[in-house]
C-alpha positions as CSV (number, residue, x, y, z in Angstrom):
1,M,1.5,-209.6,-45.1
2,E,-2.3,-209.1,-44.9
3,W,-4.9,-211.5,-46.4
4,A,-8.0,-210.4,-48.2
5,P,-11.2,-211.6,-46.6
6,Y,-12.9,-214.8,-48.2
7,E,-16.0,-214.2,-50.3
8,P,-18.0,-217.3,-51.4
9,A,-18.7,-217.8,-55.0
10,P,-22.3,-217.0,-56.0
11,K,-24.6,-220.1,-56.4
12,K,-25.9,-221.1,-59.8
13,R,-29.7,-221.0,-60.3
14,R,-31.1,-224.6,-61.1
15,T,-34.8,-223.9,-61.6
16,G,-34.8,-225.1,-65.2
17,L,-33.2,-228.4,-64.2
18,W,-36.0,-229.1,-61.5
19,I,-38.6,-228.2,-64.0
20,G,-37.1,-230.5,-66.5
21,L,-36.9,-233.4,-64.1
22,G,-40.5,-233.0,-63.1
23,A,-41.7,-232.9,-66.6
24,G,-39.5,-236.0,-67.5
25,A,-41.1,-237.8,-64.4
26,V,-44.6,-237.1,-65.5
27,L,-43.7,-238.2,-69.1
28,L,-42.2,-241.4,-67.8
29,A,-45.3,-242.1,-65.6
30,A,-47.6,-241.4,-68.6
31,V,-45.6,-243.8,-70.8
32,G,-45.6,-246.4,-67.9
33,A,-49.3,-246.0,-67.5
34,S,-49.9,-246.4,-71.2
35,L,-48.2,-249.8,-71.0
36,V,-50.6,-251.2,-68.3
37,L,-53.9,-249.4,-68.9
38,I,-56.8,-250.1,-71.3
39,A,-57.4,-247.3,-73.9
40,P,-60.0,-244.7,-73.1
41,G,-63.5,-245.3,-74.5
42,T,-63.2,-249.0,-74.4
43,T,-66.5,-250.7,-73.3
44,V,-66.9,-254.4,-72.4
45,A,-70.3,-256.0,-71.6
46,G,-71.7,-252.5,-71.1
47,V,-68.8,-251.5,-68.7
48,S,-66.5,-248.7,-69.4
49,V,-63.0,-250.1,-68.7
50,G,-60.9,-247.3,-70.3
51,W,-58.0,-246.0,-67.9
52,M,-58.2,-249.3,-66.1
53,T,-55.7,-252.2,-65.6
54,P,-57.0,-255.6,-66.7
55,G,-57.4,-256.5,-63.1
56,M,-59.5,-253.5,-62.3
57,A,-61.5,-254.1,-65.5
58,A,-62.2,-257.7,-64.6
59,D,-63.5,-256.6,-61.1
60,A,-65.7,-254.0,-62.7
61,I,-67.2,-256.3,-65.3
62,G,-67.8,-259.0,-62.7
63,N,-69.3,-256.6,-60.2
64,R,-71.7,-255.1,-62.9
65,I,-73.0,-258.5,-63.9
66,A,-73.5,-259.6,-60.4
67,T,-75.3,-256.4,-59.3
68,T,-77.5,-256.0,-62.4
69,E,-81.2,-256.3,-61.2
70,V,-84.1,-258.0,-63.0
71,E,-87.5,-256.7,-62.1
72,L,-90.0,-259.5,-62.7
73,T,-93.3,-258.2,-64.0
74,G,-96.7,-259.7,-64.4
75,G,-97.8,-260.0,-60.8
76,A,-94.5,-261.1,-59.5
77,D,-93.4,-257.7,-58.0
78,T,-90.0,-258.9,-57.1
79,N,-86.3,-258.2,-58.1
80,L,-83.5,-260.6,-58.6
81,S,-79.8,-259.8,-59.0
82,G,-77.3,-261.3,-61.4
83,A,-75.7,-263.1,-58.5
84,D,-79.2,-264.5,-57.5
85,L,-79.5,-265.9,-61.0
86,G,-76.0,-267.3,-61.2
87,A,-75.2,-264.7,-64.0
88,A,-71.6,-265.0,-65.3
89,V,-69.1,-263.9,-67.9
90,D,-65.5,-264.7,-68.1
91,A,-64.5,-261.2,-66.8
92,Q,-60.9,-261.9,-66.5
93,A,-60.5,-263.2,-70.0
94,L,-62.6,-260.4,-71.3
95,A,-60.5,-257.7,-69.6
96,E,-57.2,-259.3,-70.7
97,Q,-58.5,-259.4,-74.2
98,A,-59.7,-255.8,-74.0
99,F,-56.1,-254.7,-73.0
100,A,-54.5,-256.9,-75.8
101,D,-56.8,-255.4,-78.4
102,S,-56.9,-251.8,-77.0
103,P,-53.9,-250.8,-75.0
104,M,-53.6,-247.1,-74.0
105,W,-50.3,-246.7,-75.8
106,N,-52.0,-247.4,-79.1
107,L,-53.8,-244.1,-79.9
108,G,-55.6,-245.8,-82.8
109,T,-57.6,-248.0,-80.4
110,W,-59.0,-245.2,-78.4
111,M,-62.8,-244.9,-78.4
112,G,-63.2,-248.3,-80.1
113,D,-66.4,-250.2,-80.7
114,P,-68.1,-251.7,-77.7
115,V,-67.4,-255.3,-77.0
116,T,-70.7,-257.3,-76.5
117,V,-70.7,-260.7,-74.9
118,P,-73.3,-263.2,-74.0
119,V,-74.2,-263.5,-70.3
120,T,-74.9,-267.0,-69.1
121,L,-77.2,-268.0,-66.3
122,D,-76.5,-271.1,-64.2
123,P,-79.7,-273.2,-65.1
124,E,-80.0,-274.7,-61.6
125,T,-79.3,-271.5,-59.8
126,A,-81.6,-269.4,-61.9
127,E,-84.5,-271.9,-61.8
128,Q,-84.3,-272.2,-57.9
129,A,-84.4,-268.4,-57.6
130,L,-87.2,-268.0,-60.1
131,R,-89.2,-270.8,-58.5
132,A,-88.8,-269.1,-55.1
133,A,-89.6,-265.6,-56.4
134,V,-92.6,-266.7,-58.5
135,P,-93.9,-270.1,-57.4
136,T,-97.3,-269.6,-59.1
137,S,-95.6,-269.6,-62.6
138,Y,-94.3,-273.1,-62.2
139,I,-96.0,-276.4,-62.9
140,D,-93.6,-279.3,-63.5
141,P,-93.9,-281.1,-66.9
142,T,-94.4,-284.8,-66.9
143,D,-92.0,-286.9,-69.0
144,A,-93.2,-289.5,-71.4
145,T,-92.4,-292.9,-69.9
146,V,-91.8,-296.6,-71.1
147,V,-93.3,-299.5,-69.1
148,F,-93.7,-303.2,-69.7
149,D,-97.2,-304.4,-70.3
150,E,-97.5,-308.0,-68.9
151,A,-100.7,-308.7,-70.6
152,A,-99.4,-307.7,-74.0
153,S,-95.8,-308.9,-73.2
154,K,-94.4,-305.8,-74.7
155,Y,-93.3,-302.3,-73.7
156,V,-95.7,-299.4,-74.1
157,T,-95.5,-295.6,-73.6
158,T,-97.3,-293.1,-71.5
159,P,-97.6,-289.6,-73.1
160,A,-95.6,-286.5,-71.9
161,E,-97.6,-283.6,-70.5
162,A,-96.2,-280.0,-70.7
163,G,-95.7,-277.9,-67.6
164,T,-95.3,-274.1,-67.2
165,G,-92.3,-271.9,-66.0
166,I,-90.1,-269.0,-67.0
167,S,-87.6,-269.7,-69.7
168,V,-84.1,-269.4,-68.3
169,D,-82.7,-269.2,-71.8
170,E,-85.0,-266.2,-72.7
171,L,-84.1,-264.5,-69.4
172,A,-80.3,-265.0,-70.2
173,T,-80.8,-263.4,-73.6
174,A,-82.7,-260.4,-72.1
175,F,-80.0,-260.1,-69.4
176,S,-77.3,-260.1,-72.2
177,T,-79.1,-257.4,-74.2
178,A,-79.5,-255.1,-71.0
179,A,-75.9,-255.7,-69.9
180,N,-74.4,-254.9,-73.2
181,D,-76.5,-251.7,-73.5
182,G,-75.0,-250.6,-70.3
183,Q,-78.2,-251.0,-68.1
184,T,-77.9,-251.8,-64.5
185,S,-81.5,-253.0,-64.3
186,F,-84.2,-254.2,-66.6
187,T,-87.7,-255.7,-66.5
188,H,-88.7,-259.4,-67.6
189,S,-92.0,-261.0,-67.7
190,A,-92.8,-263.6,-65.1
191,E,-95.9,-264.8,-66.8
192,P,-95.9,-268.6,-67.1
193,A,-95.0,-270.0,-70.5
194,A,-95.3,-273.6,-71.7
195,V,-92.4,-275.9,-70.7
196,P,-92.2,-279.1,-72.8
197,A,-91.3,-282.3,-70.9
198,P,-87.7,-283.1,-71.3
199,I,-88.5,-286.7,-72.5
200,T,-90.8,-286.5,-75.5
201,D,-93.4,-288.8,-76.8
202,D,-91.1,-289.4,-79.8
203,E,-88.3,-290.4,-77.6
204,A,-90.4,-292.8,-75.6
205,A,-91.8,-294.4,-78.7
206,A,-88.2,-295.0,-80.0
207,T,-87.1,-296.5,-76.8
208,A,-90.2,-298.8,-76.6
209,E,-89.5,-299.9,-80.3
210,Q,-85.9,-300.6,-79.4
211,L,-86.9,-302.7,-76.3
212,N,-89.6,-304.6,-78.2
213,G,-87.0,-305.4,-80.9
214,M,-84.7,-306.7,-78.1
215,L,-87.6,-308.9,-76.7
216,A,-88.0,-310.5,-80.0
217,Q,-84.5,-311.8,-80.1
218,I,-83.2,-311.8,-76.5
219,G,-81.5,-315.0,-75.4
220,F,-78.3,-317.1,-75.4
221,Y,-77.0,-318.3,-78.8
222,V,-74.9,-321.1,-80.0
223,G,-74.1,-319.9,-83.6
224,D,-77.3,-318.8,-85.2
225,E,-79.4,-320.9,-82.9
226,R,-81.3,-319.2,-80.0
227,T,-80.5,-322.1,-77.7
228,V,-81.8,-320.5,-74.6
229,P,-84.6,-317.9,-75.3
230,V,-85.5,-315.5,-72.6
231,S,-89.2,-314.7,-72.2
232,P,-90.4,-311.1,-72.4
233,A,-91.6,-311.1,-68.8
234,V,-88.1,-312.4,-67.6
235,A,-86.3,-310.0,-69.7
236,A,-88.4,-307.1,-68.5
237,S,-87.5,-308.1,-64.9
238,W,-83.9,-307.7,-65.8
239,L,-84.3,-304.3,-67.4
240,T,-85.1,-300.8,-65.9
241,V,-86.0,-297.8,-68.0
242,S,-85.3,-294.5,-66.2
243,A,-84.8,-290.9,-67.0
244,E,-81.2,-289.6,-66.7
245,D,-80.2,-286.1,-67.7
246,G,-83.4,-285.5,-69.7
247,A,-83.2,-288.8,-71.7
248,L,-84.3,-292.4,-71.3
249,A,-81.7,-294.9,-70.3
250,I,-81.8,-298.7,-70.1
251,S,-80.0,-300.4,-67.2
252,A,-79.8,-304.2,-66.6
253,D,-79.6,-306.1,-63.2
254,E,-76.6,-308.3,-63.4
255,S,-77.8,-310.4,-60.4
256,K,-80.9,-311.3,-62.2
257,V,-79.2,-312.2,-65.4
258,Q,-76.9,-314.5,-63.3
259,A,-79.8,-316.4,-62.0
260,V,-80.5,-317.5,-65.6
261,V,-76.8,-318.0,-66.5
262,D,-76.7,-320.6,-63.6
263,T,-79.2,-322.7,-65.4
264,L,-77.6,-322.6,-68.9
265,A,-75.7,-325.9,-68.7
266,K,-78.9,-328.0,-68.6
267,S,-80.2,-326.4,-71.7
268,V,-77.0,-326.2,-73.8
269,D,-75.1,-329.4,-72.9
270,R,-76.1,-332.5,-75.0
271,A,-74.6,-335.8,-76.2
272,P,-74.0,-336.2,-79.9
273,E,-76.8,-338.2,-81.7
274,P,-75.9,-340.2,-84.8
275,A,-77.4,-339.3,-88.3
276,K,-79.2,-342.0,-90.3
277,T,-79.1,-342.0,-94.2
278,I,-80.7,-344.3,-96.7
279,V,-78.2,-345.4,-99.4
280,D,-78.4,-347.7,-102.4
281,S,-76.2,-350.6,-103.1
282,G,-73.4,-348.4,-104.5
283,G,-73.4,-346.2,-101.3
284,Q,-75.1,-343.1,-102.8
285,V,-77.2,-341.2,-100.3
286,L,-80.8,-341.3,-101.2
287,R,-82.3,-339.5,-98.2
288,T,-81.3,-338.5,-94.7
289,E,-83.7,-340.3,-92.5
290,V,-82.5,-338.8,-89.2
291,E,-80.6,-335.6,-88.9
292,G,-77.5,-336.0,-86.8
293,V,-77.0,-333.8,-83.7
294,T,-73.6,-332.4,-82.7
295,G,-72.7,-332.8,-79.1
296,R,-71.7,-329.8,-77.1
297,A,-70.6,-328.7,-73.7
298,L,-70.9,-325.2,-72.3
299,G,-67.7,-323.3,-71.6
300,D,-66.7,-321.0,-68.8
301,T,-69.7,-318.7,-67.7
302,S,-67.9,-316.7,-65.0
303,G,-68.2,-313.4,-66.8
304,V,-71.4,-314.0,-68.8
305,A,-73.9,-312.1,-66.6
306,S,-71.8,-308.9,-66.4
307,E,-71.1,-308.9,-70.1
308,F,-74.6,-309.6,-71.1
309,A,-76.0,-306.9,-68.7
310,A,-73.6,-304.3,-70.3
311,A,-74.6,-305.5,-73.8
312,L,-78.3,-305.1,-72.9
313,E,-77.7,-301.5,-71.8
314,D,-76.2,-300.9,-75.1
315,G,-79.3,-302.4,-76.9
316,D,-77.7,-305.8,-77.8
317,A,-80.0,-308.7,-76.7
318,V,-78.0,-311.5,-78.4
319,Y,-75.4,-313.2,-76.2
320,P,-73.1,-315.7,-78.1
321,L,-72.2,-318.7,-75.9
322,T,-68.8,-320.5,-76.0
323,V,-69.1,-324.3,-76.3
324,T,-67.0,-327.3,-77.1
325,E,-68.6,-329.4,-79.8
326,T,-68.4,-333.1,-80.4
327,P,-69.2,-334.3,-84.1
328,F,-71.8,-336.9,-84.6
329,E,-71.4,-340.2,-86.5
330,T,-73.5,-341.3,-89.5
331,A,-75.2,-344.6,-89.9
332,A,-75.7,-345.5,-93.6
333,I,-78.5,-348.0,-94.2
334,A,-78.5,-349.7,-97.6
335,R,-82.2,-350.2,-98.3
336,S,-84.1,-351.9,-101.2
337,L,-87.4,-353.5,-102.0
338,I,-87.7,-357.0,-103.6
339,V,-90.9,-358.1,-105.1
340,D,-91.2,-361.9,-105.5
341,I,-93.7,-362.9,-108.0
342,S,-93.6,-366.5,-107.1
343,D,-94.8,-366.1,-103.5
344,Q,-96.6,-362.8,-104.1
345,R,-94.7,-361.0,-101.3
346,T,-92.6,-357.8,-101.1
347,Y,-89.5,-357.7,-98.9
348,L,-87.9,-354.5,-97.2
349,I,-84.1,-355.2,-97.2
350,E,-81.8,-353.2,-95.0
351,N,-78.1,-353.9,-95.0
352,G,-78.8,-357.3,-96.6
353,V,-81.3,-358.3,-93.9
354,T,-85.0,-358.7,-94.5
355,V,-86.7,-356.4,-91.8
356,R,-90.3,-356.6,-93.1
357,S,-92.4,-358.3,-95.7
358,W,-96.0,-358.0,-96.9
359,L,-98.4,-360.1,-99.1
360,V,-99.1,-358.3,-102.3
361,S,-100.9,-358.8,-105.6
362,T,-98.9,-358.5,-108.8
363,G,-100.1,-358.5,-112.4
364,R,-102.4,-361.2,-113.8
365,P,-101.2,-363.2,-116.9
366,G,-101.4,-360.9,-119.8
367,T,-100.8,-357.9,-117.7
368,D,-97.7,-359.3,-115.9
369,T,-95.5,-357.2,-113.6
370,D,-92.2,-356.7,-115.5
371,L,-89.2,-358.5,-114.0
372,G,-86.0,-356.6,-113.5
373,H,-84.0,-354.0,-111.6
374,F,-85.6,-350.6,-111.2
375,R,-85.5,-347.5,-109.0
376,V,-88.3,-345.5,-107.4
377,R,-89.0,-342.5,-109.6
378,A,-92.0,-340.7,-108.3
379,H,-94.4,-340.4,-105.4
380,V,-98.2,-339.4,-105.6
381,P,-100.3,-339.4,-102.6
382,M,-103.6,-340.2,-104.4
383,Q,-104.7,-340.2,-108.1
384,D,-107.1,-341.8,-110.5
385,M,-105.5,-344.7,-112.4
386,R,-106.4,-345.5,-116.0
387,G,-105.4,-348.4,-118.2
388,T,-106.3,-351.2,-120.6
389,N,-107.5,-354.7,-119.6
390,A,-106.2,-357.8,-121.3
391,D,-109.2,-357.9,-123.5
392,G,-108.5,-354.4,-124.8
393,S,-111.3,-352.7,-122.7
394,K,-110.5,-349.6,-120.8
395,Y,-110.7,-349.0,-117.0
396,V,-110.7,-346.2,-114.6
397,T,-109.9,-346.6,-110.8
398,E,-110.4,-343.5,-108.7
399,N,-108.6,-342.2,-105.8
400,V,-105.9,-344.7,-105.6
401,P,-103.7,-343.9,-102.5
402,W,-100.0,-343.9,-101.8
403,V,-98.6,-344.4,-105.3
404,V,-94.9,-345.2,-105.6
405,Y,-93.8,-345.5,-109.3
406,F,-90.8,-347.7,-110.0
407,N,-91.1,-348.8,-113.7
408,G,-93.0,-346.7,-116.2
409,D,-96.5,-346.9,-115.1
410,E,-96.0,-349.8,-112.7
411,A,-96.2,-348.7,-109.1
412,F,-96.7,-349.9,-105.6
413,H,-100.1,-348.6,-104.3
414,G,-102.9,-349.1,-101.8
415,T,-105.8,-351.1,-103.0
416,Y,-109.4,-350.8,-101.6
417,W,-111.3,-352.8,-104.1
418,H,-110.1,-356.3,-103.1
419,S,-108.3,-358.0,-100.2
420,N,-107.1,-361.2,-102.1
421,F,-103.4,-360.3,-101.4
422,G,-101.1,-363.3,-102.0
423,N,-102.7,-363.8,-105.5
424,R,-102.0,-362.1,-108.8
425,M,-104.9,-359.5,-109.2
426,S,-103.5,-356.4,-110.9
427,H,-102.8,-354.9,-114.3
428,G,-99.1,-354.8,-113.6
429,C,-98.9,-352.8,-110.4
430,V,-98.0,-354.1,-107.0
431,N,-101.4,-354.0,-105.0
432,M,-101.0,-353.6,-101.3
433,P,-103.3,-353.0,-98.3
434,I,-103.6,-349.3,-97.8
435,D,-101.7,-349.2,-94.5
436,V,-98.8,-351.2,-96.1
437,A,-98.9,-348.9,-99.2
438,R,-98.4,-346.0,-96.9
439,Q,-95.4,-347.6,-95.1
440,V,-93.8,-348.2,-98.5
441,Y,-94.5,-344.6,-99.6
442,E,-92.7,-343.3,-96.4
443,L,-89.9,-345.9,-96.6
444,A,-89.0,-345.7,-100.2
445,P,-87.1,-342.4,-101.2
446,T,-86.7,-341.5,-104.8
447,G,-83.8,-343.6,-106.3
448,L,-84.6,-346.6,-104.0
449,E,-83.7,-349.8,-105.8
450,V,-86.5,-352.3,-106.7
451,W,-85.8,-355.8,-107.9
452,V,-88.8,-357.8,-109.3
453,R,-88.0,-361.5,-109.6
454,A,-89.9,-364.6,-110.6
């Protein structure tokens, strides 16, 4: 048997397959790219970020802002970069937002409107760079201040003075415009412009008014009573007015407040003092002769200085003290006057005991002083007295002092036209030496009981 020789089968041609695989790979790559890239024609802060990933876009935006140059004109002849000025945008957030709003796969977002953003300048960095570049444009403004005037015992102000400089805010606006227009450099005037003082005259005046209001009421209070006032000079030694972050602030020295707190007890503590009232025979109060005083003792003061210092810094100059009070007692004095016609004497009676007596002159026969029980009804420090004599004639006595009426037109009063006290001399009144009449005027409240007996 003879075998036929082996002939390999002819190979199939696969050109179409490889071409198809290549095209698929390109398609897949394109699809993949469309999922991670920003749409063509997208511009953020003047930077074209189309065909970029968000990371690449963030780098491009940040780099453009940092390298944008400002040419300062007006005699400065110097350039500063965005980095020099502390220029910044949130590049990462902007890039991520651009991708979210305009992904490549969304054909409807291609060639969209530019995204404009404000560029911020770090105030301190920008000012330092500008001062170094153009020192002649800078004169520091002078703040308005508040100081204590010892002679006037009040706070007064000194006015603010404007300075000169280059406005960082205006430069930031110009930077934003240039960047969003796609410019990598722009010019800006370095000519000095007026720079107002951070602390104005109005602010200083308001602070002085607040402080002077505090001086008018500063102290340690028990209830509504300013028990321990603090003088303006002492208060001013506690307080400091200083500029903080472009505003006036009030601070208080706790240690100096403590020095006064340590002396409070001697001014606050007191023993109770009894009241003294004048009453009639039935116990009705006619007048309070002496006001009672409640006793009190100062409580714990361990935290007073720190609390008051904090209150002063907030503008509160009234510190309420905690005290323990002891009530006062009241001594009631039953007071009355007795006019004795027979011995021509008036007696001051207190709690049934004669404490004073004076010779007087009561009414003559025909114009007798009425007998009976009466009450003081009126007081007149001086007046002309008119009446009728026993014979029917009229009389006028001028400038009669210390008149105390108790029965119609009958009264105790001072007498300057005679000194025959101890004898009946009047038209019905009770004549007294002027000094005695004044004592009766002061000792006899309205409603005081008067007995006239024979």
